[in-house]
N, C-alpha and C positions, 0 to 999 in steps of 0.2 A: 747308293745301295749296291751297285756293282763292286765298288771298292771294298765295301764291308764284307760282301760275300766272298770275294777273292782273298781278303786279308789273312784269313786263317791258314789257307794253304800256302800263301806266299811266306808268311811268318814261319811256318814249319819247314819249308824247303830251303830258304835262304837265310833264316835267322831273323832275330829282331832288328839288328843293325841293318842288315840287307834290306829288310822291308821298308825301313825308314828312308834309306837311300833311294829305293825305287819310288816311294811316294813323293820324294822331293822333286823328281823330274817333271811329272805332270803338274805339280803345283807351280813350279817356275814357268813352264810353258803356258799354263793357264793364266797366270798373272800378266805375262807378256801379251797374250791374245787380248785380254781385257784392257790393258793400258794403251795399246796401239790399235784398238778396234776402229774399223772404218764403217761398220754397220752392225746391226743387231746379231748377225750370224757369228761374228767374232766374239760377241759377249756370250752367246749361247755355248760356243765351243769352249771358251775360257771357263765358264761355270761348270761345264761337264767335266773338264780336266781337273778343276779344283775339287769338285765333289768326289772324284775317283781317288785323288790323293788323300783328302781328308778322311774318306771312308777307311783307308788303310791305316792312317795315323791314329784314328779314334780307337781302333782295336789294339794296335801294336804298342802304343805308348803305355797304357795302364798295365798291360801284360809285362812289358819290360821292367817297369817300375816295381811291380809286385815281385818279379823274379830276382831282382838284384838287391832288394831291401832285406834288412834283418827282420826276423819274425816279429819282434816287439815294435817295430816302426812301420810295418807293411801297410796297415790300414791308414795311418796318418799320411804317409808319403803318396799313396794312391789318391787320397782325398785332395792332396795339394795339386794334383793334375787338374781337377775340376776348378780349383781356385785360379790356376794359371789360365785356363780357358776364359773364365769370366774377366780376368784382368786384361787379357788380349782383346776381348770384345770392347771393354771400356776404353782401351787405348785407341782402337780403331774409330770409335765414336768421337773421341777427343780430337784425334788428328783430322777427322772429317770436318771439324769446325773451322779448320784453318787452311786446308789444302784441297785442291781439286781432286775429283775421284780418279782421274787417270794417274796423277802423281801418287795418290794413296795406293793404287794397285802396284805401282813400281816399288813403293816401300814394302809391300807384301812379299816382294821377291827376296828381300834382304835376309830374313830369318830362314827362308827355305834354302838359300844359297849357303849360308853359314852352317846349316845343319850337316851338309855333306862332308866338308873337311872335319867338322867337329866330331863326327862319328868315328873317325880314325883314332881319336884320342881316348875313347871310352871302351871298356871291355864288353864283349858279347855276354849275353845272359848265361850264367853258369848252368842254370837248369836246362836250357836248350842244348848246351854243349853236352851235358850229361845224358840227355835224352838221345842225342845223336851218337853216343858212345865215344865221344872225344874226351877221354878221362884226363889226360895231361892238360889240355886246353881248359877244361872245366875247373880243375884245381887251381891253375894259374890265374884264371879270371876271378875266381872267388877270393884268392889271396890278395889280388890287386884291390878288390872292392873293400875287403875287411882290413887291409893294412898288412904290411910285411912282418910286423911284430906280433900279429894275432895268430893264435892257434885255431886253425879252421878244421881240425880233424873231426870234431863232433858234428859240425854243420855239414861236412862232406858226407858223412855216413847218413845223416838225416835226408839230404837231398837225393842220395842214391836210393835210399829206401822209398822215398816219396815218388821218384821217377819210376821205380820198379812197380810200385802199387798202381800208379797212373796207367802204366802200360797194360797191366792186367785188367783194369777197369775199362780201358778203351776197346777191349775185345767185345764189349756189349754191342749188339747189332741195333741199327736204327729201329727195326721192327719190334724189338723188345721194349721200346718205350711205350708200347700200348699196354703194358702191364699196369695193373691198378696201383701198385706201389709208387709208380712214377707220376701219376696223374696230378697229385697236389703240388709237388715242387715245380712241375712243368707249367701248370696253370698260373702259379704265383709268379714264376720267372718271366714267362711270356706276357702275362697280364700287366706286370709292372712296366715292361718294355713298351708294350702297346700304349699304355696310359701316358708314358713319357712322350711318345711321338705324337699322339693324338690330342695332347693337352692344348695345342695351339701355340706353344712357346716360340716356334720358328716363325710363325706368321707375325706374332707380336714383335719379335726382335727385328725381322726384316722390314716390316712396315710400320715401325714405331713412329717415324717422322710423319708419315701420312696420317696415322691414327691421331696424333697430337694436332695436326693441322685441321682435321675434320672436327676435332673437339674445340676448335677456336683458339688454340694456343699459338701465339705469334712466333715465339722462339722455340720452334719444334725441334731444331737440331740440339739446342741446349737441353731440352727436356729428354731427348733421346740419350744424350750423354748421362743424364740423371738415371736412366734405366740401367745403363752399364754400371754406374757407381753403386746402385742399389743391389745389382746382381753380386758384386764383389762383397758388399757388406753382408748380404744374406748368406753367401757361401761361407764366410768366416764364422758367422753366427751358428750355422748348421754344423760346421766342423766342431765347434765347442759343445753344442747340444747333443751331438750324436752319441757320445759316450756317457752323457749324463742322463738323458731322457729315454734312450733306447731308439732303435730304428723303427720299430712297428708304430709306436706312438707318434713319431714325427711324420711318418708316411700318412697316417690317418689325418693328422692336423693339416698337413700341407695339401693333400688332395682335396679335403673339404674346403679349405680356404681358396684353392684354385677355382673350384666350382662356384663358390659364392662370388669371387672376384669377377669371373666371366659373366655371371648372371647380372651383376651390378653394371658392368660395362655395356652389356647388350641392352639393358633397360635404359641406361642413360642416353644411348644413341637413338633409341626409338621414343624417348620420353617426349620430345618435341611434337611428334605426330600424335602420340597418345593424348597429350595435353590439349592439342587443337581439337581432337575429337571430343574430349571431355567438355571443353569450352562450348562447342557447338551443341552438345547434348543438353547441358545445363542452361544454355541460353534459350534453347527451344522450350524447355520447361518453364523458365522465367517468363518468356514471351507469352506462352499459352496462359499461364497463371495471371499475368498482367492483363491480357485481353479479357479473361474470364472475370476478373475483379472489376475491370473498367466497364464491361458491358452490364454486369449485374449490380453495379452500384450507381 
């Protein structure tokens, strides 16, 4: 949460690449704390550092992808970020079947470490450079992204106009959000974000092995990997359906299905207790009727 709150300001002051470099440092240190933990305090500190880094990355990466992408590919490339996240989760579950958690934490250091030198070989966001008034760097970055044989003059003018328009819109004060015309978009945006976080997905992912064990599944780790694989398949399916069925319809279907799924899961876990109570109730009825018939016949 702290990383997410700070990410916007960090990304504005040091750029998208700088933000990702900053996020890599707590991620690396966090994995080291976890992998060489001597007691639970090391695990807590490692998780806090990881959370801070992931909070920054979760904001910066989609923004960077959107700002470097051509307009006709922007939506698809930003969606690929979510697909990459689910693939990463699936790979973590898969590796967890074969290696100890300490070694798995060490493996987590590798992508974080590779990210730092890798950032030196990619251009900064052209839109951020334009926003900062770095005209030459902005055009050079865009030319690298689009290819040296591509005429970027039209896109340069579009980005300049977009940045100028955004700067004018940013003069709106926070207090002005109380105006009635902002209520609906604010409620929709905030509501969807709250629904996403309160849906319970993090609890399901983090405790999937425990959930499967409580459900009586012996190979809980394999079943957990199955969750990761299903995530990847569902993301691919959603990417395909998003442009065909529309976002609103998919949101209605997915949120309704989530509610129904959680209801079925909760009933299934309490079903044993409920069935015992039902058995006792109907047994008492049976026994009472049995005595009644026995006595009066």
